[in-house]
TILUMRO-581667 format. One record per residue (C-alpha): residue number from 1; residue in three letters; z, y, x. Coordinates in nm, 3 decimals, always signed. Layout:
<rs>
R/NUM/ALA/Z/Y/X
...
</rs>
This chain:
<rs>
R/1/MET/-0.059/+0.132/+0.614
R/2/ALA/-0.291/+0.202/+0.321
R/3/LYS/-0.182/+0.455/+0.060
R/4/SER/-0.316/+0.249/-0.230
R/5/ALA/-0.406/-0.107/-0.324
R/6/ASP/-0.549/-0.299/-0.617
R/7/VAL/-0.260/-0.547/-0.607
R/8/ILE/+0.067/-0.542/-0.414
R/9/VAL/+0.240/-0.875/-0.354
R/10/ILE/+0.607/-0.845/-0.258
R/11/GLY/+0.723/-1.143/-0.056
R/12/SER/+0.523/-1.361/+0.183
R/13/GLY/+0.676/-1.701/+0.118
R/14/GLY/+0.462/-1.980/-0.022
R/15/LEU/+0.414/-1.831/-0.370
R/16/GLY/+0.348/-1.476/-0.253
R/17/ALA/+0.118/-1.567/+0.034
R/18/ALA/-0.080/-1.811/-0.181
R/19/THR/-0.124/-1.547/-0.452
R/20/ALA/-0.243/-1.292/-0.197
R/21/TYR/-0.487/-1.543/-0.050
R/22/TYR/-0.647/-1.634/-0.381
R/23/LEU/-0.664/-1.270/-0.487
R/24/ALA/-0.844/-1.180/-0.165
R/25/LYS/-1.067/-1.486/-0.181
R/26/ARG/-1.173/-1.390/-0.534
R/27/GLY/-1.289/-1.054/-0.402
R/28/THR/-0.986/-0.835/-0.465
R/29/ARG/-1.032/-0.665/-0.130
R/30/ARG/-0.745/-0.419/-0.151
R/31/VAL/-0.456/-0.664/-0.155
R/32/ALA/-0.133/-0.565/+0.020
R/33/LEU/+0.111/-0.843/+0.112
R/34/LEU/+0.453/-0.698/+0.196
R/35/ASP/+0.767/-0.859/+0.332
R/36/ARG/+1.104/-0.720/+0.431
R/37/HIS/+1.102/-0.960/+0.730
R/38/GLU/+0.832/-1.133/+0.933
R/39/ILE/+0.560/-1.305/+0.732
R/40/GLY/+0.657/-1.644/+0.591
R/41/SER/+0.985/-1.642/+0.781
R/42/GLN/+1.258/-1.688/+0.521
R/43/THR/+1.315/-1.984/+0.287
R/44/SER/+0.966/-2.140/+0.299
R/45/PRO/+0.977/-2.265/+0.661
R/46/ARG/+1.325/-2.406/+0.597
R/47/ALA/+1.212/-2.624/+0.307
R/48/ALA/+1.170/-3.002/+0.320
R/49/GLY/+0.793/-2.989/+0.267
R/50/MET/+0.791/-3.284/+0.025
R/51/VAL/+0.527/-3.315/-0.247
R/52/ASN/+0.656/-3.502/-0.552
R/53/CYS/+0.359/-3.563/-0.784
R/54/LEU/+0.551/-3.729/-1.067
R/55/ARG/+0.708/-3.428/-1.237
R/56/LYS/+0.897/-3.415/-1.566
R/57/ASN/+0.620/-3.275/-1.789
R/58/ASP/+0.243/-3.270/-1.816
R/59/LEU/+0.196/-2.910/-1.702
R/60/MET/+0.389/-2.959/-1.381
R/61/ILE/+0.211/-3.287/-1.304
R/62/ASN/-0.125/-3.115/-1.347
R/63/LEU/-0.017/-2.825/-1.126
R/64/ILE/+0.132/-3.038/-0.848
R/65/THR/-0.172/-3.268/-0.848
R/66/SER/-0.391/-2.963/-0.796
R/67/ALA/-0.156/-2.833/-0.528
R/68/ALA/-0.156/-3.166/-0.343
R/69/ASN/-0.536/-3.162/-0.335
R/70/LYS/-0.529/-2.809/-0.195
R/71/ILE/-0.280/-2.913/+0.072
R/72/ARG/-0.514/-3.193/+0.179
R/73/ARG/-0.804/-2.946/+0.202
R/74/PHE/-0.596/-2.660/+0.339
R/75/SER/-0.733/-2.648/+0.692
R/76/ALA/-1.093/-2.692/+0.578
R/77/ASP/-1.058/-2.422/+0.311
R/78/THR/-0.856/-2.164/+0.504
R/79/GLY/-0.930/-2.235/+0.868
R/80/GLN/-0.555/-2.253/+0.930
R/81/PRO/-0.357/-2.552/+1.061
R/82/LEU/-0.144/-2.762/+0.829
R/83/ASP/-0.002/-3.098/+0.929
R/84/TRP/+0.045/-3.339/+0.639
R/85/VAL/+0.097/-3.712/+0.585
R/86/GLN/+0.009/-3.914/+0.274
R/87/SER/+0.318/-4.132/+0.302
R/88/GLY/+0.390/-4.204/-0.061
R/89/SER/+0.751/-4.227/-0.173
R/90/LEU/+1.014/-4.461/-0.309
R/91/LYS/+1.229/-4.345/-0.600
R/92/VAL/+1.553/-4.543/-0.604
R/93/ALA/+1.782/-4.607/-0.901
R/94/ARG/+2.133/-4.734/-0.833
R/95/ARG/+2.244/-4.732/-1.199
R/96/PRO/+2.099/-4.910/-1.504
R/97/GLU/+2.046/-4.583/-1.687
R/98/ASP/+1.838/-4.450/-1.399
R/99/ALA/+1.637/-4.773/-1.391
R/100/GLU/+1.541/-4.685/-1.749
R/101/VAL/+1.422/-4.344/-1.628
R/102/ILE/+1.203/-4.519/-1.372
R/103/GLN/+1.032/-4.715/-1.650
R/104/GLU/+0.961/-4.389/-1.832
R/105/ASP/+0.837/-4.232/-1.509
R/106/ILE/+0.594/-4.518/-1.452
R/107/GLN/+0.449/-4.481/-1.801
R/108/ARG/+0.411/-4.104/-1.760
R/109/GLY/+0.256/-4.143/-1.417
R/110/ARG/+0.002/-4.394/-1.540
R/111/ARG/-0.100/-4.164/-1.825
R/112/HIS/-0.191/-3.910/-1.558
R/113/GLY/-0.371/-4.159/-1.337
R/114/LEU/-0.109/-4.155/-1.063
R/115/ASP/-0.063/-4.446/-0.825
R/116/VAL/+0.276/-4.570/-0.947
R/117/GLU/+0.440/-4.910/-0.976
R/118/GLU/+0.778/-5.077/-0.983
R/119/LEU/+0.858/-5.274/-0.670
R/120/SER/+1.080/-5.570/-0.608
R/121/LEU/+1.375/-5.486/-0.386
R/122/ASP/+1.231/-5.696/-0.105
R/123/ALA/+0.895/-5.518/-0.130
R/124/ALA/+1.067/-5.179/-0.119
R/125/HIS/+1.257/-5.277/+0.195
R/126/ARG/+0.937/-5.401/+0.358
R/127/LEU/+0.762/-5.071/+0.287
R/128/ASN/+1.049/-4.876/+0.441
R/129/PRO/+1.290/-5.095/+0.638
R/130/PHE/+1.537/-4.805/+0.661
R/131/LEU/+1.609/-4.855/+0.289
R/132/GLU/+1.873/-5.120/+0.233
R/133/THR/+1.877/-5.247/-0.124
R/134/THR/+2.248/-5.318/-0.159
R/135/GLY/+2.360/-5.161/-0.486
R/136/VAL/+2.003/-5.081/-0.596
R/137/ALA/+1.897/-5.148/-0.955
R/138/ALA/+1.528/-5.052/-0.939
R/139/VAL/+1.269/-4.892/-0.713
R/140/MET/+0.935/-4.736/-0.793
R/141/ARG/+0.656/-4.642/-0.554
R/142/ILE/+0.459/-4.318/-0.596
R/143/GLY/+0.153/-4.350/-0.376
R/144/ASP/+0.028/-3.995/-0.436
R/145/ASP/+0.331/-3.831/-0.276
R/146/MET/+0.305/-3.667/+0.063
R/147/TYR/+0.481/-3.431/+0.299
R/148/PHE/+0.368/-3.141/+0.516
R/149/ASN/+0.497/-2.899/+0.778
R/150/PRO/+0.669/-2.625/+0.574
R/151/ALA/+0.653/-2.374/+0.859
R/152/GLN/+0.272/-2.367/+0.843
R/153/LEU/+0.189/-2.315/+0.475
R/154/ALA/+0.296/-1.958/+0.395
R/155/VAL/+0.189/-1.824/+0.735
R/156/GLY/-0.145/-2.000/+0.698
R/157/PHE/-0.207/-1.851/+0.354
R/158/ALA/-0.114/-1.503/+0.481
R/159/ARG/-0.350/-1.526/+0.778
R/160/ALA/-0.628/-1.655/+0.556
R/161/ALA/-0.569/-1.370/+0.310
R/162/GLN/-0.592/-1.126/+0.599
R/163/ALA/-0.924/-1.280/+0.702
R/164/TYR/-1.053/-1.200/+0.352
R/165/GLY/-0.944/-0.839/+0.391
R/166/ALA/-0.586/-0.832/+0.265
R/167/GLU/-0.346/-0.596/+0.440
R/168/VAL/-0.042/-0.787/+0.565
R/169/LEU/+0.268/-0.574/+0.615
R/170/PRO/+0.573/-0.742/+0.770
R/171/LYS/+0.902/-0.556/+0.805
R/172/THR/+0.815/-0.338/+0.506
R/173/PRO/+1.099/-0.362/+0.252
R/174/VAL/+1.021/-0.242/-0.099
R/175/THR/+1.292/-0.008/-0.223
R/176/HIS/+1.153/+0.062/-0.569
R/177/VAL/+0.869/-0.041/-0.797
R/178/LEU/+0.724/+0.274/-0.954
R/179/ILE/+0.687/+0.261/-1.331
R/180/GLU/+0.552/+0.537/-1.552
R/181/ASP/+0.523/+0.509/-1.932
R/182/GLY/+0.573/+0.134/-1.918
R/183/GLU/+0.308/+0.075/-1.651
R/184/VAL/+0.331/-0.006/-1.281
R/185/THR/+0.197/+0.270/-1.058
R/186/GLY/+0.297/+0.145/-0.713
R/187/VAL/+0.594/+0.087/-0.483
R/188/ASP/+0.813/+0.285/-0.250
R/189/THR/+0.884/+0.117/+0.083
R/190/THR/+1.083/+0.210/+0.389
R/191/ARG/+0.749/+0.303/+0.545
R/192/GLY/+0.620/+0.513/+0.258
R/193/ARG/+0.458/+0.490/-0.085
R/194/ILE/+0.169/+0.263/-0.187
R/195/ARG/-0.001/+0.327/-0.519
R/196/SER/-0.118/+0.028/-0.723
R/197/PRO/-0.153/-0.071/-1.090
R/198/VAL/-0.035/-0.427/-1.023
R/199/VAL/+0.274/-0.559/-0.844
R/200/VAL/+0.368/-0.925/-0.800
R/201/ASP/+0.739/-0.989/-0.746
R/202/ALA/+0.735/-1.298/-0.525
R/203/ALA/+1.038/-1.186/-0.328
R/204/GLY/+1.215/-1.523/-0.338
R/205/ALA/+1.589/-1.480/-0.297
R/206/TRP/+1.543/-1.105/-0.351
R/207/THR/+1.338/-1.137/-0.674
R/208/ARG/+1.616/-1.006/-0.896
R/209/GLN/+1.693/-0.717/-0.664
R/210/VAL/+1.329/-0.604/-0.660
R/211/ALA/+1.306/-0.624/-1.039
R/212/GLU/+1.646/-0.476/-1.120
R/213/ALA/+1.589/-0.177/-0.891
R/214/SER/+1.328/-0.073/-1.147
R/215/GLY/+1.523/-0.174/-1.457
R/216/ILE/+1.351/-0.510/-1.510
R/217/GLN/+1.572/-0.809/-1.585
R/218/VAL/+1.490/-1.167/-1.484
R/219/PRO/+1.714/-1.471/-1.546
R/220/LEU/+1.721/-1.651/-1.215
R/221/ILE/+1.983/-1.701/-0.948
R/222/THR/+1.979/-1.767/-0.576
R/223/THR/+2.134/-2.084/-0.437
R/224/ALA/+2.169/-2.247/-0.097
R/225/GLN/+1.979/-2.562/+0.001
R/226/GLN/+2.035/-2.724/+0.337
R/227/LEU/+1.915/-3.025/+0.532
R/228/PHE/+1.939/-3.210/+0.861
R/229/VAL/+1.660/-3.310/+1.098
R/230/THR/+1.761/-3.599/+1.320
R/231/GLU/+1.677/-3.683/+1.675
R/232/PRO/+1.403/-3.946/+1.717
R/233/VAL/+1.493/-4.286/+1.574
R/234/PRO/+1.329/-4.611/+1.692
R/235/ASP/+1.064/-4.731/+1.444
R/236/ALA/+1.076/-4.410/+1.236
R/237/ARG/+0.701/-4.393/+1.182
R/238/ALA/+0.533/-4.094/+1.020
R/239/GLU/+0.370/-4.307/+0.749
R/240/LEU/+0.696/-4.456/+0.617
R/241/PRO/+0.735/-4.363/+0.250
R/242/MET/+0.981/-4.089/+0.168
R/243/ILE/+1.296/-4.195/-0.018
R/244/ARG/+1.476/-4.029/-0.309
R/245/ILE/+1.802/-4.172/-0.444
R/246/MET/+1.828/-4.050/-0.800
R/247/ASP/+2.197/-4.026/-0.890
R/248/ALA/+2.301/-3.901/-0.545
R/249/ALA/+2.003/-3.660/-0.536
R/250/VAL/+1.959/-3.744/-0.167
R/251/TYR/+1.614/-3.732/-0.008
R/252/MET/+1.478/-3.851/+0.327
R/253/ARG/+1.139/-3.834/+0.493
R/254/PRO/+0.998/-3.893/+0.842
R/255/CYS/+0.999/-3.591/+1.070
R/256/ASP/+0.893/-3.568/+1.435
R/257/GLY/+0.992/-3.923/+1.523
R/258/GLY/+1.318/-3.908/+1.329
R/259/PHE/+1.411/-3.817/+0.974
R/260/LEU/+1.466/-3.506/+0.766
R/261/TRP/+1.724/-3.547/+0.492
R/262/GLY/+1.917/-3.340/+0.243
R/263/VAL/+2.082/-3.334/-0.098
R/264/TYR/+2.096/-3.142/-0.424
R/265/GLU/+2.473/-3.142/-0.446
R/266/ASP/+2.694/-3.147/-0.753
R/267/ASP/+2.846/-2.802/-0.699
R/268/PRO/+2.583/-2.577/-0.538
R/269/THR/+2.667/-2.239/-0.391
R/270/PHE/+2.514/-1.939/-0.566
R/271/PHE/+2.467/-1.593/-0.420
R/272/ASP/+2.426/-1.236/-0.536
R/273/MET/+2.187/-1.093/-0.280
R/274/ASN/+2.344/-0.750/-0.331
R/275/ASP/+2.645/-0.885/-0.143
R/276/PHE/+2.441/-0.919/+0.177
R/277/ASP/+2.360/-0.644/+0.423
R/278/THR/+2.014/-0.494/+0.378
R/279/ASN/+1.912/-0.644/+0.713
R/280/PHE/+2.027/-0.996/+0.623
R/281/ASP/+1.794/-1.271/+0.744
R/282/ILE/+1.810/-1.622/+0.599
R/283/LYS/+1.817/-1.768/+0.950
R/284/ASP/+2.171/-1.627/+0.969
R/285/LEU/+2.288/-1.801/+0.650
R/286/SER/+2.621/-1.977/+0.692
R/287/LEU/+2.580/-2.351/+0.630
R/288/ASP/+2.828/-2.629/+0.553
R/289/ALA/+2.743/-2.957/+0.724
R/290/GLU/+3.022/-3.139/+0.541
R/291/VAL/+2.820/-3.115/+0.218
R/292/LEU/+2.550/-3.327/+0.380
R/293/TRP/+2.791/-3.570/+0.543
R/294/HIS/+2.969/-3.623/+0.210
R/295/TYR/+2.650/-3.736/+0.041
R/296/GLY/+2.541/-3.927/+0.348
R/297/ARG/+2.855/-4.136/+0.304
R/298/ASP/+2.774/-4.176/-0.066
R/299/VAL/+2.440/-4.343/+0.014
R/300/GLU/+2.550/-4.523/+0.331
R/301/ALA/+2.489/-4.864/+0.173
R/302/GLN/+2.126/-4.771/+0.105
R/303/LEU/+2.048/-4.536/+0.396
R/304/PRO/+2.285/-4.619/+0.682
R/305/VAL/+2.055/-4.442/+0.926
R/306/LEU/+2.169/-4.104/+0.790
R/307/LEU/+2.516/-4.144/+0.940
R/308/LYS/+2.395/-4.311/+1.258
R/309/ALA/+2.117/-4.078/+1.373
R/310/ALA/+2.210/-3.777/+1.585
R/311/VAL/+2.133/-3.439/+1.429
R/312/ARG/+1.879/-3.220/+1.606
R/313/GLU/+1.858/-2.935/+1.354
R/314/HIS/+2.067/-2.808/+1.065
R/315/ARG/+1.879/-2.558/+0.854
R/316/GLY/+1.897/-2.406/+0.509
R/317/GLY/+1.725/-2.164/+0.277
R/318/LEU/+1.785/-1.970/-0.043
R/319/PRO/+1.568/-2.097/-0.328
R/320/THR/+1.596/-1.950/-0.677
R/321/MET/+1.697/-2.150/-0.984
R/322/THR/+1.645/-2.097/-1.356
R/323/ALA/+1.837/-2.229/-1.655
R/324/ASP/+1.567/-2.479/-1.754
R/325/GLY/+1.447/-2.583/-1.408
R/326/GLN/+1.102/-2.430/-1.454
R/327/HIS/+0.932/-2.156/-1.253
R/328/ILE/+0.893/-1.799/-1.373
R/329/VAL/+0.527/-1.707/-1.336
R/330/GLY/+0.331/-1.438/-1.516
R/331/PRO/+0.374/-1.086/-1.652
R/332/ALA/+0.704/-0.918/-1.728
R/333/SER/+0.758/-0.881/-2.099
R/334/ALA/+0.757/-0.502/-2.135
R/335/ILE/+0.597/-0.359/-1.819
R/336/ARG/+0.220/-0.358/-1.781
R/337/GLY/+0.108/-0.464/-1.434
R/338/PHE/+0.437/-0.629/-1.325
R/339/TYR/+0.411/-1.003/-1.255
R/340/PHE/+0.662/-1.264/-1.142
R/341/ALA/+0.602/-1.555/-0.905
R/342/SER/+0.950/-1.695/-0.853
R/343/GLY/+1.215/-1.934/-0.983
R/344/CYS/+1.100/-2.207/-0.749
R/345/ASN/+1.379/-2.449/-0.848
R/346/VAL/+1.366/-2.616/-0.504
R/347/ALA/+1.003/-2.711/-0.561
R/348/GLY/+0.813/-2.389/-0.504
R/349/LEU/+0.649/-2.441/-0.167
R/350/SER/+0.474/-2.766/-0.258
R/351/ILE/+0.331/-2.625/-0.582
R/352/ALA/+0.254/-2.279/-0.442
R/353/PRO/-0.119/-2.344/-0.383
R/354/ALA/-0.177/-2.419/-0.751
R/355/LEU/+0.048/-2.147/-0.892
R/356/GLY/-0.090/-1.888/-0.649
R/357/GLU/-0.445/-1.965/-0.756
R/358/ALA/-0.353/-1.957/-1.127
R/359/LEU/-0.166/-1.627/-1.100
R/360/ALA/-0.448/-1.466/-0.903
R/361/ALA/-0.693/-1.568/-1.175
R/362/TRP/-0.456/-1.433/-1.441
R/363/ILE/-0.444/-1.094/-1.268
R/364/ILE/-0.820/-1.075/-1.212
R/365/ASP/-0.946/-1.229/-1.536
R/366/GLY/-0.671/-1.117/-1.772
R/367/ALA/-0.574/-1.473/-1.863
R/368/PRO/-0.464/-1.781/-1.667
R/369/PRO/-0.708/-2.071/-1.624
R/370/ILE/-0.453/-2.304/-1.788
R/371/ASP/-0.177/-2.240/-2.038
R/372/LEU/+0.123/-2.117/-1.839
R/373/THR/+0.326/-2.015/-2.144
R/374/PRO/+0.607/-2.260/-2.052
R/375/LEU/+0.655/-2.060/-1.731
R/376/SER/+0.667/-1.717/-1.896
R/377/VAL/+0.986/-1.516/-1.854
R/378/SER/+0.967/-1.445/-2.229
R/379/ARG/+1.078/-1.803/-2.301
R/380/PHE/+1.434/-1.694/-2.227
R/381/GLY/+1.431/-1.422/-2.492
R/382/ALA/+1.536/-1.062/-2.444
R/383/GLY/+1.872/-1.132/-2.282
R/384/PRO/+2.130/-1.048/-2.172
R/385/TRP/+2.175/-1.361/-1.964
R/386/PRO/+2.538/-1.396/-1.850
R/387/ASP/+2.554/-1.513/-1.490
R/388/ASP/+2.829/-1.765/-1.565
R/389/GLU/+2.611/-1.950/-1.814
R/390/LEU/+2.304/-1.917/-1.592
R/391/LYS/+2.496/-2.070/-1.300
R/392/LYS/+2.619/-2.357/-1.516
R/393/GLN/+2.272/-2.447/-1.638
R/394/ALA/+2.106/-2.388/-1.300
R/395/ALA/+2.362/-2.613/-1.130
R/396/TRP/+2.278/-2.893/-1.374
R/397/GLN/+1.905/-2.853/-1.307
R/398/TYR/+1.965/-2.853/-0.932
R/399/ARG/+2.179/-3.166/-0.937
R/400/HIS/+1.941/-3.354/-1.171
R/401/PHE/+1.621/-3.263/-0.988
R/402/TYR/+1.530/-3.632/-0.956
R/403/GLY/+1.583/-3.704/-1.325
R/404/ALA/+1.908/-3.902/-1.306
R/405/ARG/+2.091/-3.935/-1.637
</rs>
């Protein structure tokens, strides 16, 4: 293990590994990518791997469009495998008020040149026969949407970063970020000290713990997200469009001959990572299948396959949420050399290629290539941020991820 580095990235999920890759690719040879567990082994591989290109504001649409292009070119650019399918998606409104949102979405998508249109109910069923249109008010198609294998992205970025000279250090927990006179000077780990003027906190579920151990506050909170992967289902083709039901916040996409499906439930479970043992691994997270079955019953009229298909895998991760549903990316307000790449709001893996590239450029060039002010931690003010209020607002953002009113 090196004693010093130009940049230390803490956390090797999608955001951290992508940042390390683009730093190394830009010529920052002394990049150290650290993780308390194996590389890319925590929440990222347990994600759904869905790319939703029609986001709620212009900045996020521009970022996810860039990220989608990078996902398509991933293997050619990095030399690492990444399986992806340009399936498109169907966004389904069951209520009149959500049908109005779809009209607004179509207008916004067209302004950005996205392949979007409203479909008749018959046309939607023909595109994906597993969608029944009973109780459906409106459906839109988003042709740009895609999905990918979430287990490959972070690991691929980390390996590609290593090929450019980055040092990759699994099983190296950071115990403390060293700060002297308001400036980062390195980190202490369980394996020793590494000196560096720049640290990126991309520690995912542990972001707050990394920051707070050095007296830095960040208003985000860890929540549980879980999904099912079914056994193979006859006629479940890989190119079938993904489905999102707005008010139920249920999603479904093809996966290995069956379907992957999950929900952003009404009452999510939040966690203080300090309550877990220091050796806690997300693979050991306790999950509640009844949450999924409850919402499967809610959408049975539209997606009866969810209750009929046998479950092959039940998995879950620990994404981080913010009060406004936006990421936290960029420098800490008062500490020179400390950067955040977190607050994924259940959409971090898909957008990681674009945010990782932008943050790497910010660190190297001193400014981001696009205006990332809306993602700055300073937007929340100086704090304090009571956890009760943070949970309330984060729960609303989680539940309304698909824009239901």
